[in-house]
N, C-alpha and C positions, 0 to 999 in steps of 0.2 A: 504494500500500500504506500503510495506517494501522496503527501499532502503539501500543497503550495500555499504559503501565507504572505499577505501583503497588507500593510497599513500606511497611510500617509496622513499626517497631522500638520496643521499650520495655524498660526495665530500671531498675536502681538503681545509682547512683554512691555508693560508700561514703565518699568524702572528696575532697579536692582532686585534680583530674586533668584531663588533656587527652584528648579523644576525637576520633578521625578516622573519618569515614564515607566509604566509596567505593561509592556506589550509583547515582550519577547517570550518565546517558548521556554519553559522551565529547564533547569540545567540537567534534568534526567534525560533529555533528548541529546542526540549527537547529529545536528543538522548536516546534510550533504552540502548545502550552501546556506550562508547566512550573512546579512549585513544590516547595520543600523547606522544611519547617517543623520546628523543634525546640523542645520545651518542657522546662523544668526546674521540677518541682513545680507544673506547670500554667501557668507563666508563659513567654511567648516568650523564647527564648534568643538571644544574639548568635551568629551563625554566620558564619565567614569561609571563603572559597573559595581553595584553592591549586590551580594547574594544573601537572601534571607531564608527563612524556614521553607522546607519542602522544595528548594531549588528556585524559589521566586527571585527574579532578577529585576532590580531597580536601576535604571539608567539616568544619571544625574547630569544636568547641564544648567546654564543660567547666565545671568548678566551680573556685572560687577558693581560694587559701590561707586557712585558718581554717575551712573547711567541715568540720564534725564529724559531723553526722547524715546518714544516707543521703538522697540526692536522687533522686527519680524522674524519669526522662527519657522522652520520646517523640520519635520522628523519623518524619515522613511525607514521602515523595517521590512525586510524580505527574508524568507527562509524556505528551504525545501527539506522535508523530512521523509526519509525512506524507512519503511518498516515501523516497528512498534518499540516503545521504550518500556523498560521494567518499571514496576510501581516504585514510587519514591520510598526511601527508608523512613521509618517512623521512629520517633523519640518517645521514651516512656512518659514524658510529660504531656504528650498530645492528648491522651484520653481525659485527664482532669481539665485540661485547658478547654477542650471542646464540649465539656459538660456545663460550663459556666455561662451565665447570661453575658451578653455583650452589647455594644452600642445599639445595633439594629435588631438584635435577636433577644427579646425580652422574655426569655423562657420562665423567669421567676414570676411573671405576671400571668402565665398561661397554665399554671398547674391544674386548677379546677376544670378549665375547659378541656385540657388534654385528657384528664381522667374521665370526664364525661363521654368524650368522643371515642377514646381508644383504651379505656380501662380493660384489663384482662389480656391485652395483646402484648406479645413480646417478639423479639427476633425478627425474622423475615416478614411475618404477618403484620407486625407493627409498622415496619418500614413501608410495605406495600399499602397499608391502610392510610398512613399519613400522606404519602405521595398522591394516592388516589383522591383523598378528600380535598387536598389543595387544588388539584386539577379540576375537580368537579365544582368547587365552590368559589374559586377566585378567577375572575375573567382576566385574560391577557389583553391589556389595553395600552398600547404605546403612548408614552407621554402622560400617563395618568398619575404618576408619582414623581417626586423629586428627591434630592439627596437628604432631606430632613425627615422623610417618611420612614417610620419604623414598623415592626411587625404588628403592633397594636393598631396603627392607622390602617394597615392593609386588611387586617381582620375585620375592622369596622366597615370599610368601604367595599370590600370584596372585589377589588380590582388592583392591578399592578403590572409591572414588567417582570422580566425574568429574575432580576435581582430580588424583587419582592416575593416571588414564588419560592425562591431558594431560601430566603430569610424565614418565611413562615414554616417551611419543612424543618429547617434547622431548629427553630424555636420549639416546635411541637415535639420533636424527637428528644431534645435536651430536657424538656419538661417531663418526659417519660424515661429519663435516666439512660438515654442512648446518646453516646458521643456523636456529634454532627458538626460539619464544617462547610465553609463557603469556598467555592472554586470558580475562578474566572477562566474561560476557555476560548480558544478558537474553535469554531463549530462549522466545518464544511457541511453543506446541505441546509444550513439555516436560511430562512427567507422571511423577511428581507435580511440581507447579510449585515451582521453587527458582531461586536464582541458579545459573548453569551455568559450566563452564570448558572451554575447548578449547585446542588447540595451533595455532600458525601456523608454516608452513615456508616458507623463502625459495626461490623457483624462478623463474628468468628474469625478474627484476625485479619480482616480485609476491610478496605474502604469501598463501599458500594455507591454508585451514582444514583441519585434521585433527581430527575428532571421533570417536574410536574407540568411544564409547558408542552412537552412532547413535540417540540419544534425542530429538533435535529437528532440524528442518530449518534448515540454515545460512542460507538466504536471508532468514529473518525475524529473525535474531539482531541484537542491538544491543550494540555494544562499550561496555564500562564502563571497564576498566583493562587495560593492556598492560605486561608486564614480564618479568623473568627467570624467575620462578616465582610460586607463590602468596604468597610473602612480600611481593610488591609489590602485592597486590591484595585483601587482606582487607577484607570489606565493613564491618567494625567493629573498631577497635583502640583500646586505651586505655593511657595512661601516667600512673601515679600510684597512688592508693590502691586502686582496684579497681572493676571493672564486672561486674554480674550481669545477663545478658540474660533477660528474663522473657516477652517476646512478640515474635513474628516472623512476618510475612506477606509473601509475594511473589506478584504476579500480573502476567502479561504476555499480552496478547491481540493478535491480528492480524485484520484484516477480510477476509482472503482466504486460502484454503488454499495451502499450499506443500509441496512434496515435494523430497526429495533423491534423485538417481539415481546418484551416484558419491561416492567417498570425499573428494575434494578439491574445493574451490570457493573463489573469492575471497570473503573476508569483507567484508560491508558495513562502511563506515567507521564 
């Protein structure tokens, strides 16, 4: 299986600041081809790489102190991946980390609801039931939520985007004492094409994918970032004067068709 990935981002930096991009495939992959190029006002910029948990890669660039006029930036990432990667190594601290409430996943506020809906269920039956409930009860509505919306907001409105669906799955599973985490991915087959988000649930020594949107086949997905929730995986974040995104393209292709026939599956590394 060959997957071809491309994203182009562009925008303006209004003054001195540091920018972090999280768009590259995780370090568990060994790309056949890969490049990441950033320009500032048309000139190549210095980019440094930081590697976080589960192979998440942050690419850092920015403008220096004393920058007063807006600076136009572009970022282009391209990669070709052949074959499949092994699952990422897990740390013993992962399980307690992914049982706790987090910024967007308010599992501590969902205990009674989760007991009412899924009481008596454990293991694969619980994971299937939670994913199915979110799929059936939360509409996928592009643009319906923003970066401040949490699980409780989505549960009340019953609509959201892929990030919100993943957050609700994670929150409900944590509320039922099942470790769950957030994964941003490239998703060949997704339509319309975009970065995608899914949940992973811990079962019998493996992390299983739960994607209640049913919008893309899991077998072709490529891990980008893994964390507690979307706060750990924003594809672009800035700290300083301000960033305005003006252009944004994502493309992910695979050379063979792939289908999903059930709700949970082991995510490719």
